[in-house]
N, C-alpha and C positions, 0 to 999 in steps of 0.2 A: 841789806836786810830790809830796809824800808821799802825798796823797790819790789823785792820779792813779796813782802807782806801786802803792799798795795796791789801788786798783780794778783795775789791770792784773793784779796778782798774783791777786786774787780771780777775775777773769775767766778767767785762764789755768788756775787750779785748777779752776774750775767746768767749763771746757771739757774738761779732762783727765778729770774725774769722769764727765762724760757719755759721753766716748769709751770709758772703761773699762766703763760699764754697757752700752753698745751692744755692745761686744766680748763681754761675758759672755752677753748675750742671744743673739748670733749663735752662740756656742759651744754654749749649751744647745739651741738649735734644731737645730744640726748633729748633736749627740749624739742628740737625739730622732729625727731622720730616719734616723740610722744604725742604730737599733734594729730588730730583726726585727719584722714586722708583728704577729705573734702576741703580742709582748711589749707593744706600744703599745696594743692594743685591750683593752677590758674583758673579763675572762675569768670573771666571777662573783665574788661576795663570798666571804669566807672560809667561809661556811656553805653555799655553793652549789657544785655540781659539774655538768659537762655531763650531759645526760640520756642515760645509757647503762645501762639496766637490767641488773643482774648476776644472772641467773637461777640461776647456780651457787651463789652466796652464799645466795640465798633458799632453794633446795632443801636446802642444807647445814644451815641454821638450822631449817628445817621438820622434817627428819629427827632432828636433835639434840633438838628440843623433844618430838617424839613419843617418843624413847627416855627422856627424863627423866620424861615422863608415865607411861609403863609402869613405870618403876623406882619412882616415888613411889606409883603405884597399887598395886603389890605390898605395900608396907609399910602403905599405907592399909587394905588388906584384912587383912593378917596381924596387926597390932597389935590392932585392935578385936575380931578373931575370938577372941582369948584370953579377953576379957571376956564376949563374947556366948555362948560355950559354957556359961558358968555360968548364963545365963538359960534357954537352951534349946539342946540339941545341934544342932538344925536351922538355927538362926539364922546361924551362920557360912557355911553353904552358900547360903542365900538371899541373904545380903549379897554373897557372892563371885560368884554368878551375875549379880546386878544390876550390880556393878562391872565384871565381865568383859564384859558387853554394852556398857557405856559405852566401855570401852577398845577394844573391837572396832570400834565405830563410828568412833572417833577414828583408829584404825589404818587402816581402809579409806579414810577421808577423806584421810589423809596419803598413802597409796599412790596413790589416784586423782588427787589434786592434783599429786603429783610426776610421774606419767606424763603428765598433761595439759601440764605445764610443759615436760617434755623433748620431747614430740611436737609441741608448738605448736598443739594442737587439742583438741577435747573427746574424752575417753576415758571410756567407761562412765558417761556422764552426770555427769561430774566437776563440772559447774556446780552440781549440787545440794549440793555441799559448800562452796559460796561462803560460806554463813553461818558454818560452822565456822572458815573461814579468817579472816573479818572479825572475828567476835566473840570467838574463842578464841585462835587461833594468832598473829594479828598482835600483840596486846599482849604475849604471851609472847615472841615472836621479837624484838620491839623491846627488851625487857628483857635478853634473852640477848645481843643485838647490842651493847648497852651494856657488858656484862661483857667481851665479846671486842673492844671498841673498834672496832666496825664503825660507820661513820658512819650515823646514822639516815636521812639522805637517800637512801642507797643501798638500804636496806630499803624505804623508801617508793616509790622508783622501780620496784623489782622488783614490789612489791605492786600498783602502778597497772597495770603491763604485764600481770600475771597476772589481775587483776580484769577488765581489758578483754577478755582472751582468754576468760574464763569467761562474761562477759556476752554476747559474740558467740556462744558455744556454746549459749546459751539459745534462740537463733533466734527471738526475739520480733519480730513484725511488727505495727506500730501505725499508726493514722491520725495525720496531722500534728498535729491538735489535742490529742493525748494525749502529746505530747513537749514538753519544755521545754529551751531553751538558756540556760545560766547563765554569765555572764561577770563577771570582777572589774572594778571601776571603774578600777583602775590601768591598764587597757588604753587608756583615753582619753588623748588628747594632753594633757600636763601643764598647758599654758597655755591650754587651751580654755575659753572663757567660757560655753559652752552646756551646760546641765544635761540629761544623758541618763539619769540614774538613775531618774527618774520616768516618762519617756517616751522611748524610744530613737529614735522618729521625729523628735525635735527635731534630730537630727544632720543637718548640711547636706552631709555627704559631701565634705569638703575634701581628704581623702586623707592627712592627717597621722597618722592612726591607722587601725586596721582596723575601727572601728565602722561606718563607712559600708558596707563590704563585708559585714559581718555582718548589717546591716539588710537589704541586698539579698538575702542568702542566706535569711534568715527569711521574707521576702516571697515568694521563689521557691518555697519548700517549704510555705509557710503554717504555719510553726511559731513559737510565741511566743519572743521573745528578751527576757531581763531582765538589766540591768546592776546588780550587787549591790555595796553599799558595805561588806559584811561578812557573816560567817557567820550571824549572827542574822537579818538581813534576808533572806538566801538561804533559810534554813529556813522563815521565815514565808511567802515566796513559794511554796515547794514545798507548804506546808500549804494555802494558798489555792487554788493551781492544781490540786493533786492529780493530777500527771501520772502516766503509767504508765512513763515512762522519762525520763532526763535526760542531756544532753550538757553537761559542765561543763569550764570552762577555769580554771586557777589554778596556783599553785605546788604542789610535791609535798606539803608539809605540809597545806595547806588542802584539797587533793583527797583525801588520805587520811582526814582527819577528816570530810570531807563524805560520802564513800562509807560510812563507818561510821554516820553519823547518818541517812543516807537509806535504809539497808538496811531492808526487802528490795527496795526499788526498784532496778532495774538502772541503773547509771550508767557511761557511757563517759567516761573522764577524759582530757583533753588537757592536757599540761604546757605552760605558757606560755613565751614567750621573754623573757629578762631582759637586754637589752643595757646597761641602766643600773643593774642591781641589782634588789632586791626592791621591790615596791609603787610603782614609778614608771616610766612609759614602757615598760610591758611590751607584749608582742605575742602573736600566735597565728598558727599556720599555717592559713590558711583551708581549704586542701585537706584537712587532717586533720579539721576540723570537718565539712566536706561529706561525707567518707567515713563519719564516725560517724553522721551523720543518715541517710544512705542505708542503713546497716546496720539501722536501726530501721524504716524506712518499708516499707509494704506494696508 
């Protein structure tokens, strides 16, 4: 009797526990359903923000950096000139003229780039100052942005947008075989068993990711498509292929470093979609890739 009673008690307790767990699960489900949709969907990792290039921030940093360069340039001329005059009276003048010409080029580049950003089109061949922006201003602006606590990704987004604008202003028209499409391997469906990094035509076009559409796009235009597993592999492919222009898809950080590495090659950069975060299950707007390719084609 005691055993039966104990068993009954255990059963009752067990049943009560199951009911409590079910009730908790129902409550959690209802709470989740009651949340606004924008709170239940993934909105990016803590290091990611929506792609909204802030050109105003970029122009502000650009002008501030130009002012710092002019200020430092004055002292860079004044201090050595005191010692140079002891060597020869003309040396400070020669040194000053050389430094003034360098500062003038940087100032003209700053003004040209700022006008192009504001107007949204090429102004006075501003694309010629793309090298100054990539090699000189961008590292300095990133450093200054860190001092002012401006997220690096915001600077990268603005840089990508402005780079694309300058590249389009170059007006380059090329044959399809001189263009290369570079895609990150994370665009492939995460559980796919087919290896496409060696040959994209291995894709069977199941529709679970955009690779099938990209293969069709590359065949439509007759342009090489390469799926890269990393920056080193991508650089090697560029070296082997030696294209005259690149359309690249990646996150802001990889695109920024890729544009710097590929210079002076013109690169149209397309920021990827990241519904699951970085480096897994990413995507791309096919229309944006198509538009970039058409901009390069004859």
